[in-house]
PLY file of the C-alpha trace (Angstrom):
ply
format ascii 1.0
element vertex 416
property float x
property float y
property float z
element edge 415
property int vertex1
property int vertex2
end_header
-15.40 5.67 19.11
-14.82 4.93 22.78
-12.20 6.63 24.91
-12.84 4.47 28.00
-9.79 2.59 29.34
-11.16 -0.91 28.74
-8.77 -3.83 29.06
-10.78 -6.74 27.59
-11.72 -6.99 23.92
-12.90 -9.47 21.33
-10.34 -8.23 18.79
-7.28 -6.01 19.14
-5.70 -4.58 15.99
-2.08 -3.55 16.51
-0.98 -0.90 14.02
-3.05 2.09 12.98
-1.68 2.76 9.51
-3.80 2.59 6.39
-4.39 -1.17 6.52
-4.93 -1.35 10.29
-7.33 1.61 10.29
-9.27 0.08 7.38
-9.48 -3.20 9.30
-10.90 -1.29 12.27
-13.51 0.42 10.07
-14.61 -2.95 8.66
-14.83 -4.65 12.06
-16.54 -1.65 13.59
-19.70 -2.69 11.78
-19.81 -6.03 13.60
-21.21 -6.61 17.13
-17.75 -6.89 18.66
-15.56 -5.05 21.15
-12.68 -3.87 19.00
-9.55 -1.93 19.95
-7.04 -0.26 17.65
-3.58 0.18 19.18
-1.03 2.51 17.63
2.21 4.20 18.65
1.06 7.61 17.38
-2.08 9.60 18.07
-3.92 10.68 14.92
-5.73 14.01 14.56
-8.65 13.30 12.24
-9.73 16.95 12.23
-6.46 18.34 10.88
-6.26 18.93 7.12
-3.01 17.20 6.16
-1.98 19.70 3.48
-2.06 23.38 2.63
-3.52 24.36 -0.73
-1.69 27.68 -0.48
1.81 26.23 -0.17
1.18 23.44 -2.72
3.04 21.02 -0.48
2.43 17.34 -1.00
3.10 14.32 1.18
6.15 12.60 -0.32
4.57 9.18 0.34
1.63 8.42 -1.92
-0.38 5.32 -2.81
-1.63 4.33 -6.25
-5.01 2.94 -5.24
-6.65 0.34 -7.45
-10.34 0.31 -8.25
-10.75 -2.52 -5.73
-9.24 -0.31 -3.01
-11.34 2.74 -3.81
-14.47 0.56 -3.75
-13.47 -0.69 -0.31
-12.94 2.86 0.96
-16.32 3.82 -0.47
-17.92 0.86 1.30
-16.61 1.96 4.72
-17.47 5.64 4.15
-13.93 7.03 3.74
-13.77 7.64 -0.01
-15.98 10.72 -0.06
-13.76 12.26 2.62
-10.63 11.50 0.57
-12.12 13.05 -2.56
-13.15 16.18 -0.65
-9.48 16.78 0.18
-7.49 15.79 -2.88
-6.66 12.80 -5.04
-5.99 12.22 -8.71
-7.62 9.59 -10.90
-5.37 8.89 -13.87
-6.64 7.64 -17.22
-3.52 6.27 -18.89
-0.13 4.73 -18.18
2.96 4.64 -20.39
5.58 1.98 -19.67
8.77 1.72 -21.71
12.25 0.25 -21.71
15.20 2.64 -21.67
17.29 0.15 -23.69
15.24 -0.31 -26.82
11.84 0.22 -28.38
9.67 -1.82 -26.01
6.58 0.13 -25.01
3.12 -0.51 -23.51
0.26 1.98 -23.23
-2.59 1.21 -20.84
-5.88 3.11 -21.10
-8.94 3.19 -18.86
-11.15 3.55 -21.94
-9.89 0.25 -23.36
-11.19 -1.68 -20.33
-14.34 0.43 -19.90
-13.32 1.89 -16.56
-13.49 5.53 -15.38
-9.78 5.41 -14.44
-6.83 3.06 -14.11
-6.31 4.06 -10.48
-6.12 7.01 -8.12
-3.04 8.64 -6.61
-3.62 9.70 -3.01
-1.21 10.99 -0.39
-0.91 8.58 2.54
-1.57 11.33 5.08
-4.89 12.13 3.38
-5.94 8.48 3.47
-5.12 8.26 7.18
-7.01 11.47 7.96
-10.13 10.19 6.15
-9.94 6.78 7.85
-9.66 8.25 11.35
-12.53 10.64 10.68
-14.55 7.55 9.76
-13.38 5.71 12.88
-14.64 8.55 15.09
-18.18 7.58 14.08
-17.70 3.95 15.15
-19.28 3.33 18.57
-17.87 -0.11 19.41
-14.24 0.82 18.73
-11.66 1.90 21.31
-8.63 3.78 20.02
-5.63 3.18 22.28
-2.98 5.70 21.25
-0.27 6.61 21.75
0.53 3.13 23.03
3.33 0.64 22.31
3.07 -3.11 22.76
6.13 -4.55 24.49
5.15 -8.17 25.08
2.63 -10.77 23.95
1.62 -14.05 25.58
-0.99 -16.62 24.60
-2.54 -18.99 27.11
-5.43 -21.45 27.28
-6.45 -24.57 25.38
-6.76 -24.93 21.63
-10.49 -24.28 21.82
-10.26 -21.10 23.90
-7.03 -19.16 23.81
-6.54 -15.68 25.24
-3.85 -13.25 24.14
-2.38 -10.77 26.61
-0.66 -7.66 25.36
1.68 -5.78 27.71
2.25 -2.09 26.95
5.30 0.06 27.65
3.57 1.54 30.73
2.67 -1.84 32.21
-0.96 -1.91 31.11
-2.29 -5.35 30.22
-4.87 -5.85 27.49
-6.60 -9.20 26.92
-8.31 -10.27 23.73
-9.58 -13.31 21.88
-7.93 -12.35 18.60
-4.88 -10.21 17.76
-4.59 -8.76 14.25
-1.05 -7.61 13.46
-1.12 -4.63 11.09
2.02 -3.05 12.48
4.07 -2.91 9.32
7.10 -4.51 7.74
9.05 -4.65 11.01
6.05 -6.01 12.91
6.62 -6.32 16.65
3.69 -8.73 16.94
5.11 -10.98 14.22
8.44 -11.07 16.06
6.91 -11.69 19.50
4.73 -14.51 18.15
7.75 -15.99 16.34
6.22 -16.19 12.88
8.75 -17.52 10.37
9.43 -15.45 7.25
11.31 -15.66 3.98
13.02 -12.40 3.15
15.79 -10.86 1.12
17.04 -7.44 0.10
16.08 -6.14 -3.32
19.41 -4.28 -3.32
17.40 -1.19 -4.20
16.63 2.10 -2.48
13.40 3.97 -3.24
13.81 7.72 -3.67
10.58 9.72 -3.35
9.77 13.38 -3.84
7.28 15.71 -5.55
8.02 17.86 -8.59
6.42 20.56 -10.70
6.96 20.07 -14.41
7.00 22.32 -17.45
4.40 20.30 -19.36
1.11 18.80 -18.09
0.93 15.10 -17.27
-2.39 14.77 -19.15
-3.85 12.27 -16.66
-1.09 9.79 -17.48
1.34 7.95 -15.23
4.81 7.31 -16.65
7.20 4.46 -15.87
10.58 4.01 -17.52
12.73 0.97 -16.85
16.36 2.05 -16.49
19.36 -0.24 -16.01
19.82 0.91 -12.38
16.09 0.70 -11.51
12.60 1.86 -12.59
11.51 5.51 -12.47
7.82 6.43 -12.08
6.02 9.78 -12.44
2.59 9.63 -10.78
0.15 12.47 -11.60
-1.06 14.79 -8.83
-3.35 17.79 -8.50
-3.04 20.64 -5.95
-6.70 20.37 -4.89
-10.00 18.75 -5.75
-10.99 21.89 -7.67
-7.70 22.52 -9.48
-7.07 21.87 -13.18
-3.29 22.25 -12.83
-1.68 19.09 -14.25
1.97 19.95 -13.67
2.60 18.13 -10.38
3.87 14.57 -10.06
4.96 12.26 -7.28
8.29 10.60 -8.07
9.22 7.04 -7.08
12.70 6.17 -8.29
14.00 2.72 -7.38
17.75 2.46 -7.80
20.73 0.41 -6.70
22.23 1.85 -3.48
25.20 3.55 -5.19
22.92 5.31 -7.68
20.43 6.32 -4.98
23.24 7.75 -2.86
24.54 9.77 -5.81
21.05 11.09 -6.59
20.54 12.18 -2.98
23.89 13.99 -2.95
23.08 16.10 -6.03
22.16 19.79 -5.60
18.52 20.45 -6.52
19.26 21.95 -9.93
21.49 19.03 -10.93
18.92 16.51 -9.72
16.12 18.27 -11.63
18.16 18.03 -14.84
19.03 14.39 -14.18
15.36 13.60 -13.55
14.23 15.29 -16.79
16.86 13.39 -18.78
15.96 10.07 -17.11
12.29 10.40 -18.08
13.38 11.48 -21.57
11.95 14.99 -21.17
8.41 13.64 -21.54
7.17 16.45 -19.27
9.70 19.09 -20.30
11.86 20.69 -17.63
11.55 19.93 -13.92
10.79 23.40 -12.56
10.50 22.72 -8.82
11.36 19.88 -6.48
10.42 19.09 -2.90
12.60 17.42 -0.27
13.98 14.03 -1.32
13.63 10.95 0.90
14.95 7.42 0.51
14.12 4.10 2.14
15.48 0.58 1.61
13.45 -2.02 -0.26
13.21 -5.53 1.13
10.95 -8.39 0.15
9.45 -10.31 3.03
6.73 -12.95 3.25
5.45 -14.80 6.29
5.34 -18.56 5.72
1.98 -18.60 7.54
-0.44 -15.71 8.16
-2.04 -17.25 11.26
-0.72 -18.82 14.44
-2.81 -19.63 17.51
-5.11 -16.60 17.83
-2.86 -14.15 15.98
-3.33 -13.06 12.35
-1.01 -11.06 10.08
-2.27 -8.59 7.49
-0.64 -6.02 5.20
3.09 -5.39 5.45
3.24 -7.47 8.63
2.50 -10.47 6.37
4.22 -9.41 3.15
6.23 -6.60 1.60
6.68 -6.10 -2.12
8.72 -3.97 -4.52
6.88 -0.68 -5.31
7.33 -1.40 -9.02
3.58 -1.61 -9.70
2.29 0.19 -6.59
0.61 -2.95 -5.28
1.78 -2.93 -1.63
-1.04 -1.13 0.16
-3.62 -2.55 -2.26
-2.68 -6.11 -1.32
-2.91 -5.16 2.35
-6.38 -3.68 1.90
-7.51 -6.89 0.20
-6.14 -8.77 3.23
-8.30 -6.63 5.52
-11.41 -7.13 3.37
-10.92 -10.91 3.23
-10.31 -11.25 6.97
-13.31 -9.07 7.85
-15.49 -11.19 5.61
-14.35 -14.46 7.20
-14.83 -13.10 10.73
-18.29 -11.84 9.82
-19.23 -15.26 8.45
-17.93 -16.90 11.63
-20.17 -14.67 13.76
-23.20 -15.46 11.62
-22.50 -19.18 11.97
-21.96 -18.93 15.73
-18.33 -19.97 15.46
-15.40 -18.70 17.49
-13.37 -15.86 16.01
-10.24 -17.89 16.71
-11.52 -21.09 15.10
-8.54 -22.44 13.14
-10.79 -23.24 10.18
-11.95 -19.61 10.00
-8.44 -18.19 10.15
-7.00 -20.71 7.70
-9.74 -19.84 5.23
-8.50 -16.24 5.29
-4.94 -17.47 4.80
-5.85 -19.66 1.84
-7.76 -16.81 0.23
-4.86 -14.36 0.43
-1.54 -16.17 0.52
-1.63 -17.43 -3.07
-2.69 -14.06 -4.48
-0.01 -12.19 -2.54
2.75 -14.65 -3.43
1.74 -14.55 -7.08
1.98 -10.77 -7.22
5.31 -10.82 -5.36
6.86 -13.28 -7.81
5.58 -11.32 -10.80
7.22 -8.16 -9.42
10.42 -10.07 -8.66
10.44 -11.40 -12.20
9.96 -7.92 -13.66
12.78 -6.55 -11.54
15.25 -9.18 -12.74
14.02 -9.04 -16.32
14.61 -5.30 -16.65
17.91 -5.41 -14.76
19.35 -7.89 -17.27
21.54 -6.15 -19.86
22.57 -9.10 -22.04
21.71 -8.23 -25.65
19.51 -11.31 -26.38
17.46 -10.66 -23.22
17.07 -6.98 -24.07
15.92 -7.91 -27.58
13.37 -10.43 -26.30
12.19 -7.97 -23.64
11.45 -5.28 -26.20
9.77 -7.72 -28.58
7.63 -8.97 -25.68
6.55 -5.50 -24.56
5.64 -4.44 -28.09
3.79 -7.71 -28.60
1.71 -7.26 -25.45
0.91 -3.67 -26.47
-0.48 -4.95 -29.76
-2.58 -7.76 -28.24
-5.40 -5.95 -26.48
-6.83 -9.07 -24.81
-3.58 -9.79 -22.93
-2.88 -6.14 -22.19
-6.35 -5.49 -20.84
-6.22 -8.66 -18.73
-2.97 -7.43 -17.15
-4.57 -4.04 -16.48
-7.66 -5.59 -14.86
-5.54 -7.84 -12.64
-3.36 -4.93 -11.53
-6.49 -2.90 -10.74
-7.93 -5.68 -8.58
-11.03 -5.94 -10.76
-10.84 -9.72 -11.01
-10.51 -10.27 -7.25
-13.64 -11.68 -5.62
-14.57 -12.09 -1.95
0 1
1 2
2 3
3 4
4 5
5 6
6 7
7 8
8 9
9 10
10 11
11 12
12 13
13 14
14 15
15 16
16 17
17 18
18 19
19 20
20 21
21 22
22 23
23 24
24 25
25 26
26 27
27 28
28 29
29 30
30 31
31 32
32 33
33 34
34 35
35 36
36 37
37 38
38 39
39 40
40 41
41 42
42 43
43 44
44 45
45 46
46 47
47 48
48 49
49 50
50 51
51 52
52 53
53 54
54 55
55 56
56 57
57 58
58 59
59 60
60 61
61 62
62 63
63 64
64 65
65 66
66 67
67 68
68 69
69 70
70 71
71 72
72 73
73 74
74 75
75 76
76 77
77 78
78 79
79 80
80 81
81 82
82 83
83 84
84 85
85 86
86 87
87 88
88 89
89 90
90 91
91 92
92 93
93 94
94 95
95 96
96 97
97 98
98 99
99 100
100 101
101 102
102 103
103 104
104 105
105 106
106 107
107 108
108 109
109 110
110 111
111 112
112 113
113 114
114 115
115 116
116 117
117 118
118 119
119 120
120 121
121 122
122 123
123 124
124 125
125 126
126 127
127 128
128 129
129 130
130 131
131 132
132 133
133 134
134 135
135 136
136 137
137 138
138 139
139 140
140 141
141 142
142 143
143 144
144 145
145 146
146 147
147 148
148 149
149 150
150 151
151 152
152 153
153 154
154 155
155 156
156 157
157 158
158 159
159 160
160 161
161 162
162 163
163 164
164 165
165 166
166 167
167 168
168 169
169 170
170 171
171 172
172 173
173 174
174 175
175 176
176 177
177 178
178 179
179 180
180 181
181 182
182 183
183 184
184 185
185 186
186 187
187 188
188 189
189 190
190 191
191 192
192 193
193 194
194 195
195 196
196 197
197 198
198 199
199 200
200 201
201 202
202 203
203 204
204 205
205 206
206 207
207 208
208 209
209 210
210 211
211 212
212 213
213 214
214 215
215 216
216 217
217 218
218 219
219 220
220 221
221 222
222 223
223 224
224 225
225 226
226 227
227 228
228 229
229 230
230 231
231 232
232 233
233 234
234 235
235 236
236 237
237 238
238 239
239 240
240 241
241 242
242 243
243 244
244 245
245 246
246 247
247 248
248 249
249 250
250 251
251 252
252 253
253 254
254 255
255 256
256 257
257 258
258 259
259 260
260 261
261 262
262 263
263 264
264 265
265 266
266 267
267 268
268 269
269 270
270 271
271 272
272 273
273 274
274 275
275 276
276 277
277 278
278 279
279 280
280 281
281 282
282 283
283 284
284 285
285 286
286 287
287 288
288 289
289 290
290 291
291 292
292 293
293 294
294 295
295 296
296 297
297 298
298 299
299 300
300 301
301 302
302 303
303 304
304 305
305 306
306 307
307 308
308 309
309 310
310 311
311 312
312 313
313 314
314 315
315 316
316 317
317 318
318 319
319 320
320 321
321 322
322 323
323 324
324 325
325 326
326 327
327 328
328 329
329 330
330 331
331 332
332 333
333 334
334 335
335 336
336 337
337 338
338 339
339 340
340 341
341 342
342 343
343 344
344 345
345 346
346 347
347 348
348 349
349 350
350 351
351 352
352 353
353 354
354 355
355 356
356 357
357 358
358 359
359 360
360 361
361 362
362 363
363 364
364 365
365 366
366 367
367 368
368 369
369 370
370 371
371 372
372 373
373 374
374 375
375 376
376 377
377 378
378 379
379 380
380 381
381 382
382 383
383 384
384 385
385 386
386 387
387 388
388 389
389 390
390 391
391 392
392 393
393 394
394 395
395 396
396 397
397 398
398 399
399 400
400 401
401 402
402 403
403 404
404 405
405 406
406 407
407 408
408 409
409 410
410 411
411 412
412 413
413 414
414 415
C-alpha cells in the first residue's frame, strides 16, 4: 500500500467501510492506480477486542456463504477466523401471535453452516491488514471529500474531488461506498426513492443462562422482530452463552426499552424471546439507530458508480445489508476486470450499465421481500395472523421451498 501523496488515479473509492475496503482489495489485484479515501484512519495492527474483558462490538454482520467466499478469495477470511467469528448451524423463526414456526438447518442443504456472525470491527481490521499488502493502492485517510466535479466529453470524462484541506484529486472513475448518507451520491445528484420504516434498531450483547447451541433465534413480535445471533468469546472458546441482539421496534417501544434499567431490560428481553435461553445474566451497553429504506434509481451516472449502502439500504430483518453490498463490489470488480481485458475504458457506459443490470434487480427483489415481511408480521387482523401461521408451518413442512429460501438468503444461487 502506497503512502505517497499522489493526486491522479484510475479509480478512487470514497468510503473505507466494509464494502469500500473490500472493493479496494478486489481492485488492488488489477493493473490500476487505485485510491481509497476515508474520513477515519484505520489501525490494521490493533486487535479490536479483548478476550479478557469479553467485550464485543455491538455492531455485527451475519455473513452469508457468498460473503465468506469473497473474503477468502481476497485473503481476509483467514485473518477474521484467527480473531473470532461464529458459524451457526441452525435458525429458528417463529411468530409471537400463533403457532407459525420455521426451522432452518445447514445439514438440510448440505452446507457447513447457514452463515457466520462477525463483529464489524473485526472485519474492518482484517480487510485493512489485507490492504497493507496491496502495492498499487493508496490509502488517503483521514480525508473528507467536500466537492465533486465532472468535466470532459462523453468518451473521456475526468472527476475532480476537492478535500476539506483544499487538496484536489483527479480520477477516471469514482466509486461511492460512503454509506447510507453518501456525500458522493448527494454531490452527483443521484435520485433516490426512500421512506422511513418507522422502526428503530436496538443493538447490544448479552450473556445468557443457557447455551445457544449454534442456533440463531428470531421472533416476530407485534412491535418489531427480535433476533438473537450466536457469538463466541474467541476462536478457541467453547462458551456458547453469548449473543448479539438486534431488536427492531417502533420508536415508542424502542425509547421505552432504552429507558429501562439493566435488570428490567434483561427480564423484558428474556420474556420477549420466550425464555429460550433462560435468564439474561449480563448485558452490554445498548445502542439504537433509525431504520430507513433507500434505493438509488440508477447506480451509475457519468463516471460515478454507487455500491453498498450508498446505492441501497434495507431493513436488518434478514441481515442482508452488508451481504448485498459485498455482492455489489464483486460484480463491479468483475465488470471492470473484463473491461481491462477487452481494452475498453473503465468509464464506458456499457461496462457500468452491465454492473447496474446485474445488481439492481437482485437488490430491489431482496428489499421488497423484506418490506413484505415487515408489513406481514406487523398486521394484527385475525385472518392475516391465521394465514401467516398456516403459511409458516406449511413452508417448514415443505423442504424444497424451505431449502430454496435458505440457499437464496445465503447467496448460494448468486452467480457472477
